[in-house]
Every structure is written in structure tokens, then in C-alpha cells.
C-alpha positions in Angstrom: 0.0 0.0 0.0 2.9 2.3 0.8 4.4 1.7 -2.6 1.1 2.4 -4.3 0.7 5.6 -2.3 4.2 6.7 -3.2 3.5 6.0 -6.9 0.3 8.0 -6.7 2.0 10.9 -5.1 4.7 10.7 -7.8 2.1 10.8 -10.5 0.4 13.8 -8.9 3.8 15.6 -8.7 4.5 14.8 -12.3 1.1 16.2 -13.3 1.6 19.3 -11.2 5.0 19.9 -12.8 3.5 19.5 -16.3 0.8 22.0 -15.6 3.3 24.4 -14.2 5.4 24.2 -17.3 2.4 24.7 -19.5 1.3 27.8 -17.5 4.8 29.2 -17.9 4.7 28.6 -21.7 1.3 30.3 -21.8 2.3 33.5 -20.3 -0.4 36.1 -20.7 -3.2 33.5 -21.1 -6.2 33.5 -18.8 -9.4 31.5 -18.4 -12.6 32.4 -20.3 -14.7 35.2 -19.0 -17.5 34.3 -16.6 -20.2 34.3 -19.3 -18.4 33.8 -22.6 -20.1 34.3 -25.9 -19.1 33.0 -29.3 -16.7 35.4 -31.2 -17.2 33.6 -34.5 -20.5 35.1 -35.0 -20.2 38.3 -33.0 -20.6 41.4 -35.0 -19.7 45.1 -34.3 -16.0 45.1 -35.1 -14.9 44.3 -31.6 -12.5 41.6 -32.7 -9.9 41.0 -35.3 -9.8 37.7 -37.2 -6.6 36.1 -38.3 -6.0 32.7 -40.1 -3.5 30.5 -38.5 -0.7 29.1 -40.7 -1.2 25.3 -40.8 2.6 24.9 -40.5 2.5 26.6 -37.0 -0.3 24.5 -35.6 -0.6 21.5 -37.9 -2.7 19.3 -35.6 -5.7 21.3 -34.3 -6.4 18.8 -31.5 -3.1 19.8 -29.7 -3.8 23.5 -29.2 -7.3 22.7 -28.3 -6.1 20.3 -25.6 -3.6 22.9 -24.3 -6.3 25.6 -24.2 -8.6 23.3 -22.2 -5.8 22.8 -19.7 -5.4 26.6 -19.5 -9.1 27.1 -18.5 -10.5 28.1 -21.9 -14.1 27.2 -22.6 -15.4 25.3 -25.6 -18.5 26.9 -27.2 -19.2 23.8 -29.1 -19.8 23.1 -32.8 -21.8 25.3 -35.2 -22.4 25.6 -38.9 -18.9 25.3 -40.5 -17.4 25.3 -37.0 -16.0 22.2 -35.3 -15.2 23.9 -32.0 -14.4 27.3 -30.6 -12.4 27.9 -27.4 -12.8 31.2 -25.6 -9.9 32.6 -23.4 -8.2 35.8 -22.5 -4.8 37.0 -23.6 -3.1 40.0 -22.0 -6.5 41.2 -20.9 -8.3 40.9 -24.2 -11.0 38.3 -25.0 -9.8 35.9 -27.6 -10.9 32.7 -29.3 -9.3 29.9 -31.3 -11.7 28.1 -33.6 -11.5 25.2 -36.0 -13.5 26.1 -39.1 -14.0 24.5 -42.5 -10.9 26.1 -44.0 -8.7 25.8 -41.0 -7.9 27.4 -37.6 -9.0 31.0 -37.1 -7.8 33.2 -34.2 -10.0 36.1 -32.9 -8.2 38.8 -30.9 -10.2 41.5 -29.0 -9.8 45.1 -30.1 -8.6 47.4 -27.4 -9.6 51.0 -27.3 -7.4 53.1 -29.6 -5.5 50.0 -30.8 -4.8 49.2 -34.5 -5.0 46.0 -36.4 -1.2 45.9 -36.4 -1.1 45.5 -32.6 -3.7 42.7 -32.8 -1.7 41.0 -35.4 1.4 41.1 -33.2 -0.6 39.8 -30.3 -1.9 36.9 -32.5 1.7 35.9 -33.3 2.5 35.9 -29.6 -0.5 33.7 -29.0 0.4 31.2 -31.7 4.1 31.1 -30.6 3.2 30.3 -27.0 0.6 27.7 -28.0 3.4 26.0 -30.0 5.7 26.0 -26.9 2.9 24.6 -24.7 2.0 21.9 -27.1 5.6 20.8 -27.5 5.7 20.3 -23.7 2.5 18.3 -23.9 3.8 16.2 -26.8 7.2 15.4 -25.3 6.2 14.9 -21.6 2.6 13.5 -21.8 1.7 12.1 -25.2 4.9 10.6 -26.8 5.6 8.3 -23.8 2.2 6.7 -24.2 2.3 6.1 -28.0 3.9 2.6 -28.0 1.5 1.3 -25.3 -1.5 2.6 -27.3 -0.3 1.2 -30.5 0.3 -2.1 -29.0 -3.3 -2.1 -27.7 -4.6 -1.3 -31.1 -5.7 2.2 -30.3 -5.0 3.7 -33.7 -6.5 4.2 -37.1 -5.0 4.5 -40.6 -6.1 7.2 -43.0 -7.7 5.6 -46.1 -6.0 6.8 -49.2 -7.3 4.0 -51.4 -9.7 6.2 -53.5 -6.9 8.6 -54.3 -4.4 5.9 -55.2 -7.1 4.2 -57.3 -7.8 7.5 -59.0 -4.1 7.6 -60.0 -4.3 4.1 -61.4 -7.5 4.8 -63.4 -5.9 8.1 -64.7 -2.9 6.4 -66.2 -5.0 3.5 -67.4 -7.3 5.8 -69.2 -4.3 7.7 -70.7 -2.7 4.5 -71.9 -6.0 3.4 -73.5 -6.3 6.7 -75.2 -2.8 6.6 -76.6 -3.2 3.0 -77.9 -6.6 3.7 -79.5 -6.0 7.1 -81.0 -5.2 7.0 -84.8 -2.3 8.9 -86.2 -2.8 12.6 -86.5 -0.9 15.6 -87.8 0.0 18.5 -85.5 -0.6 22.0 -86.6 2.3 23.6 -88.5 4.7 25.5 -86.2 7.6 27.9 -86.8 11.1 26.4 -86.7 13.1 28.1 -84.0 16.0 30.2 -85.5 14.7 29.8 -89.1 12.5 32.8 -89.9 9.7 31.9 -92.4 10.2 28.2 -92.1 7.4 25.9 -90.8 7.4 22.3 -89.7 4.7 19.7 -89.1 4.9 16.4 -87.4 2.7 13.3 -87.4 1.9 11.5 -84.1 2.0 8.1 -85.7 1.8 4.5 -84.4 5.3 4.5 -83.0 4.7 7.7 -81.0 1.4 6.2 -79.7 3.2 3.0 -78.7 5.9 4.8 -76.8 3.6 7.1 -74.9 1.2 4.2 -74.4 4.0 2.3 -72.7 4.9 5.3 -70.5 1.3 5.4 -69.2 1.2 1.6 -68.8 4.3 1.6 -66.6 2.8 4.4 -64.5 -0.5 2.5 -64.4 1.1 -0.7 -63.1 3.1 1.3 -60.5 -0.1 3.1 -59.3 -1.9 -0.2 -59.1 0.9 -1.8 -57.0 0.8 1.3 -54.7 -3.0 0.9 -54.3 -2.7 -2.8 -53.6 0.0 -2.3 -50.9 -2.3 0.3 -49.2 -5.3 -1.9 -49.4 -3.4 -4.9 -48.0 -2.8 -2.8 -44.8 -6.4 -1.5 -44.6 -7.8 -5.1 -44.9 -6.2 -6.3 -41.7 -9.0 -5.5 -39.3 -11.5 -7.1 -41.6 -9.6 -10.5 -41.7 -8.7 -10.9 -38.0 -6.1 -8.2 -37.4 -2.4 -8.1 -37.6 -0.5 -11.4 -38.1 0.7 -12.7 -34.7 4.0 -11.0 -33.6 3.8 -8.3 -36.3 3.8 -4.6 -35.5 1.8 -2.3 -37.8 4.8 -0.1 -38.7 6.8 -3.2 -39.7 4.0 -4.5 -41.7 3.6 -1.2 -43.6 7.3 -1.3 -44.3 7.1 -4.7 -46.0 7.1 -5.1 -49.8 3.8 -5.7 -51.4 4.7 -9.4 -52.0 5.4 -9.9 -48.2 2.2 -8.2 -47.3 0.2 -10.3 -49.7 1.7 -13.5 -48.4 0.8 -12.5 -44.8 -2.7 -11.5 -45.6 -3.7 -14.5 -47.8 -3.0 -18.2 -47.5 -0.5 -19.1 -50.2 -1.7 -22.7 -50.0 -5.0 -21.5 -51.4 -4.7 -22.1 -55.2 -6.8 -19.1 -56.2 -4.9 -16.7 -53.9 -1.6 -18.1 -55.2 -2.7 -17.7 -58.7 -3.6 -14.1 -58.3 -0.3 -13.5 -56.5 1.6 -15.1 -59.4 -0.3 -12.9 -61.9 0.6 -9.6 -60.0 4.1 -10.7 -59.4 4.7 -11.5 -63.1 3.3 -8.0 -64.2 5.3 -6.1 -61.5 8.5 -8.0 -62.3 8.3 -7.4 -66.1 6.7 -4.0 -66.4 7.4 -2.1 -63.2 10.5 -3.3 -61.3 13.2 -2.9 -63.9 12.2 0.8 -64.5 11.7 1.4 -60.8 15.3 0.4 -60.3 17.2 2.4 -62.9 16.1 0.3 -65.9 17.9 -2.8 -64.6 16.3 -6.2 -64.4 17.4 -9.0 -62.0 18.8 -11.2 -64.8 21.2 -8.5 -65.9 20.1 -8.3 -69.5 21.4 -4.7 -69.8 25.0 -6.0 -69.1 27.1 -7.0 -72.1 30.0 -9.4 -71.8 33.0 -9.1 -74.2 33.9 -12.4 -75.8 37.2 -12.5 -77.7 36.7 -12.8 -81.4 32.9 -12.6 -81.1 32.0 -9.3 -79.6 29.6 -8.1 -76.8 26.8 -10.4 -75.9 24.1 -9.8 -73.3 24.7 -11.5 -70.1 21.5 -13.5 -70.5 22.5 -14.6 -74.0 19.4 -15.4 -76.1 17.2 -15.2 -73.1 17.4 -11.4 -73.5 14.1 -11.8 -75.4 12.5 -12.3 -72.0 13.6 -8.9 -70.8 11.5 -5.7 -71.1 14.5 -4.0 -72.7 14.4 -6.4 -75.7 11.4 -4.8 -77.5 11.4 -1.2 -78.6 8.6 -0.7 -76.1 7.9 -3.4 -73.4 4.1 -3.0 -73.6 2.1 -2.5 -76.8 -1.6 -2.5 -77.1 -1.9 -6.3 -76.7 0.3 -6.2 -73.5 -1.8 -3.3 -72.1 -5.1 -5.1 -72.8 -3.7 -8.3 -71.2 -2.6 -6.4 -68.1 -6.0 -4.7 -67.7 -7.8 -8.0 -67.9 -5.6 -9.7 -65.4 -5.8 -6.8 -62.9 -9.6 -6.7 -63.4 -9.7 -10.3 -62.3 -7.7 -9.6 -59.2 -10.1 -6.7 -58.4 -13.1 -9.0 -58.8 -11.5 -11.6 -56.5 -10.7 -8.9 -53.8 -14.2 -7.6 -53.8 -15.7 -11.1 -53.2 -15.3 -13.8 -50.6 -13.3 -13.2 -47.4 -12.4 -9.6 -48.3 -15.7 -8.5 -49.7 -16.8 -6.6 -46.5 -13.4 -5.0 -46.2 -13.4 -3.7 -49.7 -16.9 -2.2 -49.3 -15.6 -0.1 -46.4 -12.3 0.7 -48.1 -13.8 1.7 -51.4 -16.1 4.1 -49.5 -12.9 6.0 -48.4 -13.6 5.5 -44.7 -10.5 5.4 -42.4 -9.8 2.1 -40.8 -9.6 1.5 -37.0 -7.7 -1.3 -35.3 -9.2 -1.0 -31.8 -11.3 -3.6 -30.2 -14.5 -1.6 -30.3 -14.3 -1.4 -34.1 -13.5 -5.1 -34.3 -16.6 -5.9 -32.2 -18.7 -3.6 -34.5 -17.4 -5.6 -37.6 -18.3 -8.9 -35.9 -21.8 -7.7 -35.2 -22.5 -6.0 -38.6 -20.7 -8.1 -41.1 -23.0 -11.1 -41.1 -25.4 -9.6 -43.6 -23.8 -7.8 -46.6 -26.8 -5.5 -47.3 -26.9 -4.4 -43.6 -23.2 -3.8 -43.6 -23.5 -1.6 -46.8 -26.2 0.4 -45.0 -23.9 0.9 -42.0 -21.1 2.0 -44.4 -23.5 4.4 -46.1 -24.5 6.0 -42.7 -20.9 6.1 -41.6 -20.0 7.8 -44.8 -22.7 10.5 -44.3 -21.6 11.1 -40.8 -18.0 11.5 -42.0 -19.1 14.0 -44.7 -21.1 16.0 -42.1 -18.1 16.1 -39.8 -15.7 17.1 -42.6 -18.1 19.8 -43.8 -18.7 21.0 -40.2 -22.4 21.1 -40.5 -22.8 21.3 -36.7 -24.7 18.0 -36.5 -22.1 16.0 -34.5 
């Protein structure tokens, strides 16, 4: 009991010391007035309004937390306003508010003062909030990160729609290049040759080259999307593999992720893995690593009396460097068909529920509460889709700050 008492006293002393350091950092700050009113909607020119540079306070939750510790009062959400904390600074009533387009700082107008003085005060406010939040980060929050991560108390931002958009963009561009007939460009002057004009024709060879450029970008974008999805799928298939940390899993190559998420003894899963692996190895990897393939087909060996031969001899024909362009229209069409089959497989079976959530663009949580929700709602696909739809609407309302949350 004595040890527990000592530990409790030590914790109290640590908290008291933290609050003391925060108060020192927040010199000039005071609690909210006895009967505060919102400054966001207040009229009459009694306050100056300044946008806060996102680089100064990039995570709005941190200055909000600091202000709460300092005795500021939250006026709650409103239309296009997530929150508004009222406080005093050097005797003036002020407010920090998170609005649709970022943080806004309101500084009270003193009699006879100009906007320049209020601007200077706003800079002091932001500077001291930065110091205070650094104390909170280093002394209170950072020491708890690993414990919270180990307990699954984290979420991952869903970037799948953006990455998918990149894939679709390059796929559409490749299709456009391969399917557009030759066409002449308008005549244009020749630089340095007055009176001379030139005209070029974007013929089949030009289309084949630019089509390959976009095919390479398409495959790269798809692999990036797939890597991201393999991470987001984890909560929907039972969580992280035993003994694996999320940061380590994220750092794995796409192939390692795939083999941890899916059972490679399953013939269908292994078939799709082989398909993606072949596409990536041939079309992406050589050009993601300086144009060098693993076989070394770009290396030539000097044979006396014969000349320079590719290191891979006649097997050079299997290298993407053998043809003028590694992917023509037939190769592009084949890649698209194979990737479409992979997509269809991902959106069915064991990962169907996960892909519904991911395709909606919703962030993915790894905590037990979310896992329990998935267990209770994933039995019926239609009911799950309805839940996803409602969750998406709620997310949109929160991001749009409609005052309904």
C-alpha cells in the first residue's frame, strides 16, 4: 500500500509539474470570462480575425487540448465550425476556432488600438501555444504512444480512393494513346529559321511509346494501391498477423504483405499473387530500379573474337529491354484484364466486407471496439452496406462541419 501511495504521489507531482510548465509557456493567457459568448458570429467590429498558418499548428487537437488545460471554454460546434475555445490573452478576450478552412484566431480590439497591434498579439498567442503543445507532446503524449499502438488504439487514413484514381488516370491515358489514330499536329515555326514551318505526325510508334509510359505508370499506381489496401484489410480479416507490428507490416514489400494477408496454400490466392508478381517484375521493377532487371540483361560481356553479348544470351528476349517498347496495345489489354480479375477476387469472398468499407474511403480503425462492430454487422452484406453508407454520411457531415455532430 505504501508503494502504491508513493507511486500515486509521484504521478500527482508529475502532473503538477507538467501543468506548471504549461502555464509558464502560456504567459499572458487567462481563463474564459464568466459568461463567454461566441466570437465567431459576434458582430460590431470588436475583434480582429486572423487565419493560423497550418505549419504553425498542424494538428488542431493539440492547441485545443492545451487551451482546455489553461481554462479556456469550448463553445461547441456550429455551422462550418467544429469547435471554438474562448480565453483571454493579455487582458483581451480571444478565441481559437477550427473552421471549415482551418484554424482561425480572434483577438479582441482594445480602445485606440490598430489591427497591427492585434496581429502582433496573434503571433505571440500562436508562438506560446506552440511551446505549450511541444511540452504536452514530449512529456505527456509521446511516452504513451507505443502502449496505445500495442493495444490497437489507432486508425489509418484511407488513401485508397486517391491511389485508385491515379491508377485509373494512367490506365485511361494509356488506352487513349493506344486507341488514337495517327494525327498531324498544326504547323509551327522552326526556332531560329524565320519563315520556315514544320509539321509532325503522331503516328503509331509515337502512340506505342507514350502508351507504354502510361502503362508503366498504371502498373506502378496499381501496386501502390494494392499495398495500401493490404494494410487496410487487416481489421476485416482478423487483425495483424501474430508477432507483427503495424509499422513493420507497412514497411514490408507488397509481396510480403500479400503472403501475410492471404493463405498461399490456397490455389486461387496463389494464382492471383503469381499474376501480379509477373506483371510487376516485367513492367514495373526494372524501370523502378534504374532500368535494370534482376537477370542482368542490360549487361554485355566481351567475348574475344565474337563481340559483346548480353549476359542473359538469347534469353534477352524475356527482358523488357528487348522490344522497342515493353508494352504494346496487346500487352496493355492483357494487363488490364488480369488486374480486373484480381479486383473481382478482392471484392468477393473473405475480403468483400473490407473492400466495401475501403472503397467508400472511410478510415480504418484497429481498436477492439471497431473489431466488435465488424463482428456484429458483417453477417449480412446488405446491412453492412447500409452501415457503411450511414458512416460515410456522418464522415461527410463532420468534414463539412455542419454542426450536426
